[in-house]
C-alpha positions in Angstrom: 0.0 0.0 0.0 1.2 3.5 -0.8 2.8 5.5 2.0 0.3 8.2 3.0 1.6 11.7 2.5 0.4 14.5 4.7 1.4 17.0 2.0 -1.3 15.9 -0.4 -4.2 18.3 -0.9 -7.4 16.6 0.5 -9.3 17.4 -2.7 -6.7 15.9 -4.9 -6.4 12.9 -2.6 -10.1 12.1 -2.5 -10.4 12.7 -6.3 -7.4 10.3 -6.9 -9.6 7.2 -7.4 -6.6 4.9 -7.7 -5.2 6.1 -4.4 -8.6 6.0 -2.7 -9.3 2.6 -4.0 -6.1 1.3 -2.5 -6.9 3.1 0.7 -10.4 1.6 0.9 -9.6 -2.0 0.0 -7.3 -2.5 3.0 -8.1 -2.7 6.6 -6.6 0.6 7.8 -6.1 1.8 11.3 -7.0 5.4 10.8 -5.5 6.5 14.2 -2.1 5.1 13.2 -2.1 7.0 9.9 -3.2 10.4 10.8 -2.5 12.8 13.6 -4.4 15.7 15.2 -2.8 18.4 13.1 -5.0 20.6 10.9 -4.0 18.9 7.6 -4.7 15.4 9.0 -8.1 16.5 10.4 -9.0 18.2 7.0 -8.0 15.0 5.2 -10.0 12.7 7.5 -13.0 15.1 7.3 -13.0 14.6 3.5 -12.7 10.8 4.0 -15.5 10.7 6.6 -17.8 12.6 4.2 -17.3 9.9 1.5 -20.5 7.8 1.2 -18.5 4.9 -0.4 -16.5 4.3 2.8 -16.5 0.7 4.1 -18.4 0.3 7.3 -15.2 -0.7 9.2 -13.6 2.7 8.5 -16.8 4.6 9.4 -16.8 2.7 12.7 -13.2 3.7 13.4 -13.9 7.3 12.5 -16.8 7.3 14.9 -14.3 6.9 17.7 -11.9 9.6 16.5 -10.8 12.1 19.1 -11.9 15.0 16.9 -15.6 15.9 17.3 -15.4 17.4 13.7 -14.6 13.9 12.3 -17.3 12.2 14.5 -19.8 14.9 13.3 -19.0 14.0 9.6 -19.6 10.4 10.4 -23.0 11.3 12.0 -23.9 13.2 8.8 -22.8 10.5 6.4 -25.8 8.9 4.8 -23.9 5.6 4.6 -23.1 5.3 8.3 -24.5 2.0 9.6 -27.3 2.2 12.2 -25.0 0.5 14.9 -22.5 3.3 14.5 -25.2 6.0 14.7 -26.4 4.4 17.9 -23.0 4.7 19.5 -22.9 8.4 18.5 -26.2 9.0 20.4 -24.1 8.8 23.5 -21.2 10.9 22.2 -19.8 13.3 24.9 -19.9 16.2 22.4 -23.3 17.9 22.0 -22.3 19.0 18.5 -22.0 15.4 17.3 -25.4 14.6 18.8 -26.9 17.7 17.3 -25.6 16.6 13.9 -27.4 13.3 14.4 -30.6 15.1 15.4 -30.5 17.1 12.2 -30.0 14.0 10.1 -33.2 13.3 8.1 -32.0 9.8 7.3 -32.3 8.6 10.9 -35.0 6.3 12.0 -37.8 7.7 14.2 -36.5 5.4 17.0 -33.1 7.2 17.1 -34.7 10.6 16.7 -37.1 9.8 19.6 -34.1 8.8 21.8 -32.4 12.1 20.9 -35.6 14.0 21.9 -34.7 13.0 25.5 -31.1 14.2 25.2 -29.7 16.1 28.2 -28.7 19.0 26.1 -31.8 21.2 25.3 -30.6 22.2 21.8 -30.1 18.5 20.8 -33.5 17.5 22.2 -35.2 20.5 20.4 -33.5 19.7 17.1 -34.6 16.1 17.3 -38.1 17.2 17.9 -38.0 19.6 15.0 -36.6 17.0 12.7 -39.3 14.5 13.7 -42.0 17.2 13.1 -40.6 18.1 9.7 -40.4 14.5 8.6 -44.0 13.8 9.7 -45.3 16.9 7.9 -43.1 16.9 4.9 -44.8 17.2 1.6 -44.3 14.6 -1.1 -42.2 17.2 -3.0 -39.9 17.7 0.0 -39.5 14.0 0.5 -38.6 13.6 -3.1 -36.2 16.5 -2.9 -34.4 14.9 0.0 -34.4 11.5 -1.8 -33.3 12.8 -5.2 -31.3 15.9 -4.2 -33.1 18.2 -6.6 -36.3 20.3 -6.8 -38.9 18.5 -8.9 -41.4 20.3 -11.0 -44.9 19.1 -11.1 -44.5 17.5 -14.5 -41.4 15.6 -13.2 -43.3 14.4 -10.2 -46.2 13.2 -12.4 -43.7 11.4 -14.6 -42.2 9.6 -11.6 -45.7 8.5 -10.4 -46.8 7.3 -13.8 
């Protein structure tokens, strides 16, 4: 496996599919590869945002010392439910808040966050649950497809 260089630009590194492929196909101890310096955190942040990450790496990143990295894991739509459940108990309220904002969470997890000890986390979970329960079809499709649909597009999907 290639020696990881801290001097690589995170955008270049993530865009380098050959490098990323090598990186993802091996079991990697993330804590051994990257430190706590700004460049390492920025690189790991870009990695944690990648929805193609293997579950094992997302699990490792969920335990990273940096709340910024754990927050990115909480926001990643590919993060497995078991990992999300460990983040419910994260010591950092910002990580739990990111979970409470995540519209891809199950109602069960959001309901647990409604009882969070931090009032902002509990309030955000309540608002997310309310929004999900009252979301219009167009809003749901927007979240699912990532784009605003026009009425004729919606009709074409339903046909």
